[in-house]
C-alpha positions as CSV (number, residue, x, y, z in Angstrom):
1,M,9.4,12.2,95.6
2,T,8.2,13.2,92.4
3,N,4.6,12.9,93.9
4,N,6.0,15.4,96.9
5,L,7.7,18.0,94.1
6,N,3.5,17.6,92.8
7,I,2.5,18.7,95.6
8,L,4.8,21.7,96.5
9,A,4.1,22.5,93.1
10,M,0.3,22.6,93.5
11,E,0.7,24.1,97.3
12,A,3.2,26.6,95.9
13,Q,0.5,27.9,93.1
14,R,-2.1,28.1,95.6
15,G,0.2,30.3,97.2
16,S,1.6,28.8,100.0
17,Q,5.6,30.6,101.0
18,S,6.3,27.8,103.1
19,A,5.6,25.4,100.1
20,L,7.7,27.8,97.1
21,E,10.1,27.8,99.7
22,D,10.3,23.9,100.3
23,L,10.1,23.1,95.9
24,V,13.6,25.8,95.5
25,R,15.3,23.4,97.8
26,A,13.6,20.1,96.5
27,I,14.6,21.5,93.2
28,Q,17.8,23.6,93.3
29,D,20.2,20.3,93.5
30,R,19.3,18.8,90.2
31,V,18.9,21.8,88.4
32,H,22.1,23.1,89.5
33,H,23.7,19.2,88.9
34,M,22.9,19.5,85.0
35,A,24.1,23.4,84.7
36,M,27.1,22.3,85.9
37,R,27.3,19.2,83.2
38,V,26.0,21.2,80.5
39,L,28.2,24.7,81.4
40,V,31.4,23.2,83.5
41,N,32.5,26.8,85.2
42,P,31.2,26.3,88.4
43,D,30.7,30.4,88.2
44,D,28.3,30.3,85.2
45,A,26.4,27.3,86.5
46,L,25.5,28.5,89.8
47,E,24.0,31.8,88.0
48,A,22.3,29.6,85.3
49,T,20.6,27.4,88.7
50,Q,19.6,30.9,90.0
51,E,18.4,32.0,86.5
52,I,16.6,28.5,86.0
53,L,15.1,28.5,89.4
54,I,13.4,31.9,89.3
55,L,11.8,31.3,85.9
56,V,10.7,28.0,87.5
57,V,9.1,30.1,90.1
58,T,7.8,32.8,87.6
59,K,6.2,30.2,85.5
60,L,5.1,28.0,88.0
61,S,1.3,28.8,87.3
62,T,2.2,27.5,83.4
63,F,2.3,24.2,85.5
64,R,-1.2,22.4,84.8
65,G,0.3,18.4,86.3
66,D,0.2,17.0,82.3
67,S,3.1,15.3,83.3
68,A,5.3,15.4,86.2
69,F,6.4,18.5,87.9
70,N,10.6,16.9,87.3
71,T,9.6,16.4,83.7
72,W,8.2,20.7,83.6
73,L,10.7,21.5,85.4
74,Y,13.8,20.3,83.0
75,R,12.2,21.3,80.2
76,V,12.4,25.0,81.7
77,A,15.8,24.1,82.7
78,T,17.1,23.1,78.9
79,N,14.8,25.2,77.3
80,Y,17.2,28.2,79.4
81,L,20.7,26.6,78.5
82,L,19.3,26.1,74.8
83,T,18.1,29.7,74.3
84,A,19.8,32.1,76.6
85,K,21.9,35.0,75.4
86,K,24.8,34.9,77.8
87,I,25.2,31.5,77.2
88,A,25.6,31.9,74.2
89,D,27.9,34.4,74.7
90,R,30.2,32.5,76.7
91,N,30.3,29.7,73.8
92,L,33.8,29.0,73.8
93,N,33.6,27.0,69.7
94,L,35.8,24.3,71.4
95,S,36.1,21.3,69.4
96,F,37.3,17.6,69.7
97,E,40.5,18.3,67.6
98,I,41.5,21.8,69.7
99,F,40.8,19.9,72.7
100,A,43.2,17.3,72.0
101,A,45.9,19.5,70.9
102,D,45.7,21.2,74.6
103,L,45.9,17.9,76.3
104,E,49.1,17.1,74.4
105,N,50.3,20.3,74.9
106,G,53.4,20.0,77.9
107,L,52.7,16.1,78.5
108,L,55.9,14.9,80.6
109,T,57.5,12.4,78.6
110,D,59.7,10.7,80.9
111,D,57.7,8.3,82.5
112,S,59.9,8.2,85.4
113,L,58.4,10.8,86.5
114,P,55.1,9.7,88.1
115,V,52.9,12.5,89.6
116,D,51.2,10.4,93.3
117,D,49.0,13.6,94.5
118,V,45.6,11.4,93.6
119,V,43.7,14.3,94.8
120,L,44.8,16.4,92.0
121,L,45.4,13.5,89.9
122,N,41.1,13.1,90.3
123,E,40.6,17.0,89.9
124,L,42.0,16.9,87.1
125,R,40.1,13.3,85.7
126,I,36.9,14.7,86.3
127,S,37.7,18.5,84.7
128,C,39.1,17.2,82.0
129,T,35.9,14.6,81.4
130,M,33.2,16.7,81.7
131,A,34.9,19.6,80.0
132,M,34.8,17.1,77.1
133,L,31.1,17.7,76.8
134,L,31.7,21.2,75.8
135,C,33.1,20.0,72.2
136,L,29.6,19.1,71.9
137,D,27.1,21.7,70.1
138,M,24.6,22.5,72.7
139,N,22.0,20.4,71.2
140,H,24.1,17.3,71.4
141,R,25.4,17.8,74.9
142,I,22.0,18.6,76.7
143,A,21.3,16.0,74.3
144,Y,23.9,13.6,75.7
145,V,23.6,14.7,79.8
146,L,19.9,14.0,79.8
147,G,20.4,10.3,78.1
148,D,23.7,9.0,79.5
149,I,24.2,11.1,83.1
150,L,21.3,11.7,83.9
151,E,19.9,8.7,82.7
152,F,16.5,9.4,81.5
153,E,14.1,7.5,79.5
154,Q,14.3,8.4,75.9
155,S,10.6,8.9,75.9
156,E,10.7,11.3,78.8
157,A,14.0,13.4,77.4
158,A,12.3,14.0,74.2
159,E,9.3,15.7,76.2
160,I,11.6,17.5,77.9
161,L,13.4,18.9,74.8
162,G,10.0,19.2,72.6
163,I,11.3,16.5,69.9
164,S,10.2,13.3,68.7
165,K,11.9,10.4,70.4
166,D,13.4,9.1,67.2
167,N,14.9,12.5,67.1
168,F,15.9,12.4,70.5
169,R,17.6,8.7,69.9
170,K,19.8,9.9,66.6
171,R,20.6,13.1,69.2
172,L,22.2,11.1,71.6
173,S,23.2,8.2,69.2
174,R,25.3,11.1,67.3
175,A,26.9,12.8,70.8
176,R,27.6,9.4,72.2
177,K,29.4,8.1,69.0
178,S,32.2,11.5,69.2
179,V,32.5,11.1,72.8
180,V,33.5,7.7,72.9
181,A,35.7,8.0,69.6
182,F,37.8,11.0,71.1
183,T,37.9,9.1,74.6
184,S,38.5,5.8,73.8
185,Q,41.0,7.3,71.2
186,R,42.6,10.0,73.8
187,C,42.2,9.4,77.2
188,G,44.7,7.1,79.1
189,L,42.3,6.0,81.1
190,A,39.8,4.5,78.1
191,N,43.3,3.6,76.5
192,E,46.4,3.1,77.6
193,N,48.2,3.6,74.8
194,A,47.0,7.4,74.4
195,K,49.5,9.6,74.5
196,C,47.5,11.6,77.4
197,S,47.5,10.3,81.3
198,C,46.2,12.1,84.0
199,P,49.9,11.7,85.5
200,R,51.9,12.8,82.7
201,R,49.1,15.6,82.1
202,L,49.0,17.1,85.7
203,P,51.9,19.2,85.6
204,A,51.0,21.0,82.9
205,A,47.2,21.1,83.8
206,I,48.6,23.4,87.3
207,A,50.7,25.5,85.0
208,Q,48.0,26.4,83.0
209,G,45.5,27.4,85.9
210,R,43.4,24.4,84.5
211,V,44.1,22.6,88.0
212,N,44.2,24.7,91.2
213,V,46.4,23.2,93.5
214,D,45.1,24.8,97.0
215,R,41.6,25.0,95.6
216,Q,39.7,22.2,93.5
217,R,36.2,23.1,92.2
218,Y,35.4,19.4,91.3
219,T,36.4,17.0,93.1
220,S,34.0,16.4,96.5
221,D,33.4,13.3,99.0
222,T,30.7,12.2,96.3
223,A,33.6,11.6,93.9
224,P,34.9,8.0,93.4
225,Q,38.6,8.5,93.5
226,F,41.2,8.4,91.1
227,T,42.5,4.5,92.0
228,A,38.9,3.4,92.4
229,V,38.1,4.7,89.1
230,I,40.9,2.9,86.9
231,E,39.7,-0.3,88.3
232,Q,36.2,-0.1,87.5
233,V,37.3,0.9,83.9
234,K,39.8,-2.7,83.9
235,G,38.4,-5.1,81.5
236,I,35.3,-3.3,80.3
237,A,34.1,-2.5,76.7
238,A,35.4,0.8,75.1
239,E,31.3,2.5,74.9
240,L,30.9,1.5,78.6
241,K,34.4,3.4,79.9
242,V,33.6,6.2,78.6
243,L,30.4,6.1,80.2
244,K,31.6,4.7,83.3
245,L,34.0,8.1,82.8
246,Q,31.6,10.6,82.0
247,T,29.3,9.3,85.4
248,A,32.3,8.8,87.6
249,T,31.9,12.3,88.4
250,P,30.4,14.4,92.1
251,H,26.5,15.4,92.1
252,F,27.2,18.9,91.8
253,S,25.0,19.7,94.9
254,S,24.2,23.8,94.9
255,P,26.3,25.8,96.8
256,Q,23.8,28.5,97.9
257,D,20.7,27.5,99.2
258,L,18.3,28.8,97.4
259,G,14.6,28.5,98.6
260,A,14.2,32.0,100.7
261,R,16.7,33.7,98.4
262,I,14.8,33.0,94.9
263,A,11.1,33.8,96.5
264,Q,12.9,36.9,97.7
265,I,14.1,38.2,94.5
266,V,10.9,36.9,92.6
267,Q,8.8,38.9,95.1
268,G,10.9,42.4,94.4
269,N,13.4,41.9,97.7
270,P,16.5,41.0,96.8
């Protein structure tokens, strides 16, 4: 696939409209998936996806083939996510302390009243797991997404971010330590003694608008099911539980086919 992207990029650089549209279609899902994991909000992620793809097209002439196109693509994407003013303006300034207090607000106290809607439980599980990363500052969040979610090798992730491999390793380690500590203490899927569990949390999450009964924004056919995830995390070490929970999400494909659309925008024909 990497070689195909390089070929499409070179053909697009030579002026092929069809290659340009095919290139955008080939990369839109990976850009959108990263945007979802970094930004969490689907509307923000779609907007960021479109703007990143526009940047890719407008900057395509600067791709020299010195590295794989995929590496260059993620460099463009991460630079946008780190520097775009509109993203900085939407920063919720969330912390793990604030997030913990929110999780414990409105929890059911009677364990004899279980919630058994596994679809909504899965929606809550995925949205909560993803939102947790918003407690990291953007530098550490992107390092975590690149390293543990997208599973880039440290050398490639460092190249994407334009930092040394040692600096990336330290950044990823700090992010991972924070996420593991919080999840291991606060999440009922990782710690059966934690105050918060999805069944106890779900009614409050619905009442607060965190989970929409009629429209699930995170659950899809590609998402591991709630009961399956519970079984998968049993009996494994705390750090591996956290990694399993963070990766047990859908692959967020772009909800729109942006190939021709992006090409038209760049050419001034919206």
